[in-house]
Short mmCIF file of the C-alpha atoms (twelve columns), coordinates in Angstrom:
data_MODEL
# 
_entry.id   MODEL 
# 
loop_
_atom_site.group_PDB 
_atom_site.id 
_atom_site.type_symbol 
_atom_site.label_atom_id 
_atom_site.label_alt_id 
_atom_site.label_comp_id 
_atom_site.label_asym_id 
_atom_site.label_seq_id 
_atom_site.Cartn_x 
_atom_site.Cartn_y 
_atom_site.Cartn_z 
_atom_site.pdbx_PDB_model_num 
ATOM 1   C CA . MET A 1   -1.590  12.134  5.648   1 
ATOM 2   C CA . GLU A 2   -2.459  15.425  5.426   1 
ATOM 3   C CA . SER A 3   -6.194  16.010  6.335   1 
ATOM 4   C CA . SER A 4   -7.101  15.737  10.282  1 
ATOM 5   C CA . SER A 5   -10.260 14.935  9.376   1 
ATOM 6   C CA . GLN A 6   -11.705 11.171  10.663  1 
ATOM 7   C CA . PRO A 7   -9.414  9.075   8.727   1 
ATOM 8   C CA . ASN A 8   -11.563 6.776   6.036   1 
ATOM 9   C CA . HIS A 9   -12.452 3.370   6.617   1 
ATOM 10  C CA . TYR A 10  -11.520 0.140   4.207   1 
ATOM 11  C CA . ARG A 11  -11.323 -3.273  4.434   1 
ATOM 12  C CA . LEU A 12  -8.338  -5.069  3.089   1 
ATOM 13  C CA . HIS A 13  -8.446  -7.471  0.528   1 
ATOM 14  C CA . HIS A 14  -6.556  -9.266  -2.477  1 
ATOM 15  C CA . LEU A 15  -6.206  -6.206  -4.218  1 
ATOM 16  C CA . GLY A 16  -5.554  -3.643  -1.542  1 
ATOM 17  C CA . ILE A 17  -7.857  -1.172  0.628   1 
ATOM 18  C CA . GLY A 18  -11.212 -0.516  -0.725  1 
ATOM 19  C CA . ASP A 19  -11.378 0.956   -3.454  1 
ATOM 20  C CA . ILE A 20  -7.616  2.025   -3.432  1 
ATOM 21  C CA . GLN A 21  -6.616  -1.210  -5.600  1 
ATOM 22  C CA . LEU A 22  -4.027  -2.375  -8.150  1 
ATOM 23  C CA . GLY A 23  -5.667  -2.467  -12.125 1 
ATOM 24  C CA . ARG A 24  -7.863  0.806   -11.081 1 
ATOM 25  C CA . ARG A 25  -6.724  4.343   -12.164 1 
ATOM 26  C CA . PRO A 26  -6.068  6.801   -9.119  1 
ATOM 27  C CA . GLY A 27  -7.978  9.464   -10.641 1 
ATOM 28  C CA . HIS A 28  -10.953 8.129   -10.577 1 
ATOM 29  C CA . ILE A 29  -10.258 7.453   -6.353  1 
ATOM 30  C CA . PRO A 30  -11.787 10.560  -4.397  1 
ATOM 31  C CA . GLY A 31  -8.541  11.655  -1.966  1 
ATOM 32  C CA . MET A 32  -5.500  10.218  -4.585  1 
ATOM 33  C CA . LEU A 33  -2.969  13.368  -6.062  1 
ATOM 34  C CA . PRO A 34  -0.472  12.682  -8.015  1 
ATOM 35  C CA . PHE A 35  2.648   12.456  -6.243  1 
ATOM 36  C CA . ASN A 36  4.464   15.432  -7.390  1 
ATOM 37  C CA . LEU A 37  1.549   17.813  -5.442  1 
ATOM 38  C CA . TYR A 38  2.088   16.129  -2.607  1 
ATOM 39  C CA . THR A 39  3.579   18.894  0.209   1 
ATOM 40  C CA . GLY A 40  5.462   15.684  1.765   1 
ATOM 41  C CA . ARG A 41  6.978   14.067  -1.042  1 
ATOM 42  C CA . HIS A 42  10.645  15.689  -0.302  1 
ATOM 43  C CA . HIS A 43  10.193  12.841  3.030   1 
ATOM 44  C CA . PHE A 44  9.806   10.426  0.254   1 
ATOM 45  C CA . SER A 45  12.564  8.870   -2.969  1 
ATOM 46  C CA . VAL A 46  10.297  7.222   -5.637  1 
ATOM 47  C CA . SER A 47  11.935  5.095   -8.616  1 
ATOM 48  C CA . PRO A 48  11.443  5.296   -11.063 1 
ATOM 49  C CA . HIS A 49  10.047  8.896   -11.335 1 
ATOM 50  C CA . GLY A 50  7.187   10.986  -9.089  1 
ATOM 51  C CA . GLY A 51  5.199   10.735  -12.068 1 
ATOM 52  C CA . LEU A 52  4.095   7.586   -11.636 1 
ATOM 53  C CA . TYR A 53  3.299   7.689   -8.713  1 
ATOM 54  C CA . HIS A 54  -0.298  8.544   -6.243  1 
ATOM 55  C CA . VAL A 55  -0.576  8.867   -3.031  1 
ATOM 56  C CA . PHE A 56  -4.007  8.963   -1.274  1 
ATOM 57  C CA . ASN A 57  -4.015  12.135  0.544   1 
ATOM 58  C CA . ARG A 58  -6.560  11.345  3.816   1 
ATOM 59  C CA . PRO A 59  -6.573  9.880   6.635   1 
ATOM 60  C CA . ILE A 60  -6.815  5.912   6.294   1 
ATOM 61  C CA . ARG A 61  -7.426  3.253   8.444   1 
ATOM 62  C CA . CYS A 62  -8.297  -0.476  6.761   1 
ATOM 63  C CA . THR A 63  -9.283  -3.515  8.797   1 
ATOM 64  C CA . ILE A 64  -8.632  -7.584  8.315   1 
ATOM 65  C CA . GLU A 65  -10.485 -8.669  10.405  1 
ATOM 66  C CA . HIS A 66  -14.533 -9.246  10.444  1 
ATOM 67  C CA . LYS A 67  -14.586 -7.781  14.125  1 
ATOM 68  C CA . ASP A 68  -11.226 -5.624  13.852  1 
ATOM 69  C CA . SER A 69  -10.882 -1.909  15.432  1 
ATOM 70  C CA . GLY A 70  -8.247  -1.461  12.290  1 
ATOM 71  C CA . ILE A 71  -4.439  -0.398  11.211  1 
ATOM 72  C CA . ASP A 72  -4.172  3.226   11.093  1 
ATOM 73  C CA . LEU A 73  -2.140  4.262   8.126   1 
ATOM 74  C CA . SER A 74  -0.174  6.976   7.804   1 
ATOM 75  C CA . HIS A 75  1.086   6.260   3.857   1 
ATOM 76  C CA . LEU A 76  -0.463  5.068   1.125   1 
ATOM 77  C CA . PHE A 77  1.400   5.318   -2.397  1 
ATOM 78  C CA . ALA A 78  0.148   4.123   -5.503  1 
ATOM 79  C CA . GLY A 79  2.431   2.989   -8.400  1 
ATOM 80  C CA . VAL A 80  0.837   3.398   -12.100 1 
ATOM 81  C CA . ASN A 81  2.202   1.834   -15.641 1 
ATOM 82  C CA . GLU A 82  1.919   3.783   -18.135 1 
ATOM 83  C CA . ASN A 83  -1.424  3.390   -19.268 1 
ATOM 84  C CA . GLU A 84  -2.195  4.721   -15.859 1 
ATOM 85  C CA . PHE A 85  -3.263  1.840   -13.789 1 
ATOM 86  C CA . ILE A 86  -2.254  1.336   -10.320 1 
ATOM 87  C CA . ASN A 87  0.139   -1.503  -10.488 1 
ATOM 88  C CA . ARG A 88  1.998   -1.463  -7.512  1 
ATOM 89  C CA . LEU A 89  0.279   -0.328  -4.055  1 
ATOM 90  C CA . PHE A 90  2.804   0.325   -1.264  1 
ATOM 91  C CA . ILE A 91  0.905   0.858   2.797   1 
ATOM 92  C CA . TYR A 92  2.287   2.165   5.873   1 
ATOM 93  C CA . PRO A 93  0.926   1.038   9.029   1 
ATOM 94  C CA . ASP A 94  1.240   4.087   11.504  1 
ATOM 95  C CA . ARG A 95  2.933   2.202   13.773  1 
ATOM 96  C CA . PRO A 96  4.740   -1.475  13.428  1 
ATOM 97  C CA . GLY A 97  3.737   -4.058  15.228  1 
ATOM 98  C CA . PHE A 98  -0.364  -5.584  16.096  1 
ATOM 99  C CA . GLN A 99  1.021   -9.257  15.187  1 
ATOM 100 C CA . LEU A 100 0.361   -7.599  11.662  1 
ATOM 101 C CA . ALA A 101 2.050   -11.068 9.906   1 
ATOM 102 C CA . THR A 102 0.240   -13.207 11.684  1 
ATOM 103 C CA . ARG A 103 -3.211  -10.851 10.698  1 
ATOM 104 C CA . LEU A 104 -2.448  -11.393 7.189   1 
ATOM 105 C CA . SER A 105 -1.908  -15.000 7.739   1 
ATOM 106 C CA . ASN A 106 -5.629  -14.964 8.618   1 
ATOM 107 C CA . LEU A 107 -6.915  -13.155 6.018   1 
ATOM 108 C CA . TYR A 108 -5.033  -14.365 3.258   1 
ATOM 109 C CA . GLY A 109 -3.123  -17.975 4.405   1 
ATOM 110 C CA . GLU A 110 0.122   -18.763 5.693   1 
ATOM 111 C CA . PRO A 111 3.096   -17.255 3.200   1 
ATOM 112 C CA . THR A 112 4.125   -18.637 0.288   1 
ATOM 113 C CA . ALA A 113 7.722   -17.860 0.896   1 
ATOM 114 C CA . PHE A 114 9.516   -15.811 3.505   1 
ATOM 115 C CA . ASN A 115 6.965   -12.406 4.394   1 
ATOM 116 C CA . ASN A 116 4.898   -13.368 0.405   1 
ATOM 117 C CA . TRP A 117 1.143   -13.776 0.385   1 
ATOM 118 C CA . VAL A 118 0.179   -15.171 -3.351  1 
ATOM 119 C CA . THR A 119 -3.627  -14.689 -3.412  1 
ATOM 120 C CA . GLU A 120 -6.157  -16.896 -5.410  1 
ATOM 121 C CA . SER A 121 -6.477  -13.692 -7.870  1 
ATOM 122 C CA . ASP A 122 -3.130  -13.925 -8.793  1 
ATOM 123 C CA . THR A 123 -1.515  -11.640 -6.564  1 
ATOM 124 C CA . GLU A 124 1.299   -11.237 -4.419  1 
ATOM 125 C CA . ILE A 125 1.182   -9.360  -0.845  1 
ATOM 126 C CA . THR A 126 4.542   -8.648  0.502   1 
ATOM 127 C CA . LEU A 127 5.618   -7.061  3.966   1 
ATOM 128 C CA . ARG A 128 8.978   -6.016  4.719   1 
ATOM 129 C CA . THR A 129 10.203  -4.606  8.044   1 
ATOM 130 C CA . SER A 130 12.782  -2.402  8.094   1 
ATOM 131 C CA . ASP A 131 14.723  -1.995  12.197  1 
ATOM 132 C CA . ALA A 132 16.436  0.692   10.858  1 
ATOM 133 C CA . LEU A 133 13.428  2.694   10.625  1 
ATOM 134 C CA . LEU A 134 11.051  1.068   12.579  1 
ATOM 135 C CA . GLN A 135 8.424   1.317   9.823   1 
ATOM 136 C CA . THR A 136 6.435   -0.980  8.448   1 
ATOM 137 C CA . VAL A 137 5.784   -2.029  4.872   1 
ATOM 138 C CA . ILE A 138 2.603   -3.377  3.041   1 
ATOM 139 C CA . GLY A 139 3.161   -3.664  -0.847  1 
ATOM 140 C CA . PHE A 140 0.577   -5.251  -3.027  1 
ATOM 141 C CA . ARG A 141 1.473   -6.470  -6.952  1 
ATOM 142 C CA . PHE A 142 -0.085  -8.533  -9.316  1 
ATOM 143 C CA . LEU A 143 2.303   -11.820 -9.070  1 
ATOM 144 C CA . TYR A 144 3.456   -11.548 -13.196 1 
ATOM 145 C CA . ASP A 145 4.056   -7.776  -13.242 1 
ATOM 146 C CA . MET A 146 8.140   -8.253  -12.733 1 
ATOM 147 C CA . THR A 147 8.304   -4.351  -13.880 1 
ATOM 148 C CA . ALA A 148 6.627   -3.299  -10.440 1 
ATOM 149 C CA . LEU A 149 8.692   -5.736  -8.191  1 
ATOM 150 C CA . ARG A 150 12.043  -4.634  -9.565  1 
ATOM 151 C CA . ASP A 151 11.232  -0.579  -10.905 1 
ATOM 152 C CA . TYR A 152 8.710   0.569   -8.057  1 
ATOM 153 C CA . GLU A 153 9.805   1.297   -4.813  1 
ATOM 154 C CA . VAL A 154 9.230   3.800   -2.577  1 
ATOM 155 C CA . SER A 155 11.490  4.697   0.157   1 
ATOM 156 C CA . VAL A 156 12.190  7.030   3.180   1 
ATOM 157 C CA . VAL A 157 14.848  9.793   3.002   1 
# 
């Protein structure tokens, strides 16, 4: 994130974090900007193309439990479909660990498959860990949106 101000605090829920959620238009969310205008874009590769992504360009902290101190995020990407609605979220915690899978299980219940949580609202939350990059990624998508699953991807260059 590029701002040095205090982080925005949002609650993690079944559609994303606070107002940054599946099914919303990123242009209506303060702090979201198109990926192509993001100065850190050269550090990331996005698929299918940069025009389908927005980045939250402010410091952000999400909380999971009621009395949680929060998790600082280093990046938050939102993929949009052809109608400009968010159909995939990629959330990168600042530091891996924090027993994140356990904490997500406390919020969403036990995962239905390896590191996949399905909520009552037909939303799937996945937790991906890359040992090579020591980076944890939490992704949100609607369970039935196969295009978001297959075609939308963010990776560090």
